[in-house]
C-alpha positions in Angstrom: 5.6 -0.7 18.7 3.1 -0.1 16.0 0.6 -2.4 17.7 1.1 -0.3 20.9 0.3 2.8 18.9 -2.8 1.2 17.4 -3.9 0.1 20.9 -3.4 3.6 22.3 -5.4 5.1 19.4 -8.1 2.5 19.9 -8.4 3.5 23.6 -8.5 7.2 22.6 -11.3 6.6 20.1 -13.3 4.7 22.7 -13.1 7.6 25.1 -14.0 10.5 22.7 -17.2 12.1 24.0 -17.9 14.1 20.8 -18.0 11.0 18.6 -21.3 9.2 18.2 -21.6 5.4 18.5 -21.9 4.8 14.7 -19.0 7.0 13.9 -17.0 5.4 16.7 -17.7 1.9 15.4 -16.7 3.0 11.9 -13.5 4.6 13.2 -12.6 1.4 15.1 -13.3 -0.7 12.1 -11.1 1.5 10.0 -8.3 1.3 12.6 -8.5 -2.5 12.7 -8.1 -2.6 8.9 -5.0 -0.4 9.0 -2.1 -2.3 7.4 1.4 -2.1 8.7 4.1 -1.4 6.2 7.5 -0.9 7.7 11.0 -1.7 6.3 10.2 -3.6 3.1 7.3 -5.2 1.3 6.2 -8.7 2.1 6.2 -9.5 -1.6 8.9 -8.1 -3.9 8.0 -6.8 -7.3 9.2 -9.0 -10.2 11.4 -7.1 -12.6 12.6 -10.2 -14.5 10.8 -9.1 -17.7 12.4 -5.7 -17.7 15.4 -5.5 -20.0 18.0 -2.8 -19.1 20.8 -2.9 -21.7 24.1 -1.1 -22.5 22.4 1.4 -24.8 21.5 5.0 -24.8 19.9 6.0 -21.5 16.8 7.2 -23.1 16.1 3.8 -24.5 16.3 2.3 -21.0 14.0 5.0 -19.7 11.5 4.2 -22.5 11.8 0.4 -21.7 11.1 1.0 -18.0 8.2 3.3 -18.8 6.7 0.6 -21.1 7.3 -2.0 -18.4 5.5 0.0 -15.7 2.6 0.9 -18.1 2.1 -2.9 -18.8 2.2 -3.6 -15.0 -0.4 -1.0 -14.2 -2.7 -2.0 -17.1 -2.5 -5.6 -15.9 -4.2 -4.5 -12.6 -7.4 -3.5 -14.4 -10.3 -5.6 -13.3 -8.4 -7.3 -10.5 -8.9 -6.7 -6.8 -6.6 -4.1 -5.2 -3.4 -5.5 -3.7 -3.4 -4.0 -0.3 0.2 -5.3 0.3 1.6 -3.4 -2.6 3.9 -0.5 -1.8 3.5 2.7 -3.7 
């Protein structure tokens, strides 16, 4: 179904009279690079290093916050993972 939508949009872009050839080519290139994310991610996030314990809730909140901060900082200097879900 998504491929049918992309195909229909491709046809619409091809037939726009107000769009110049360079812009049309850029739009089609962008459309071709559009990723499809439906249902669930192809690669699941690994939470094995996150420790959630029977302790006051605020301590688990702090632990998850520290975990996420470390995960985000580990991305610095690496290519963008286009398969990651926000």
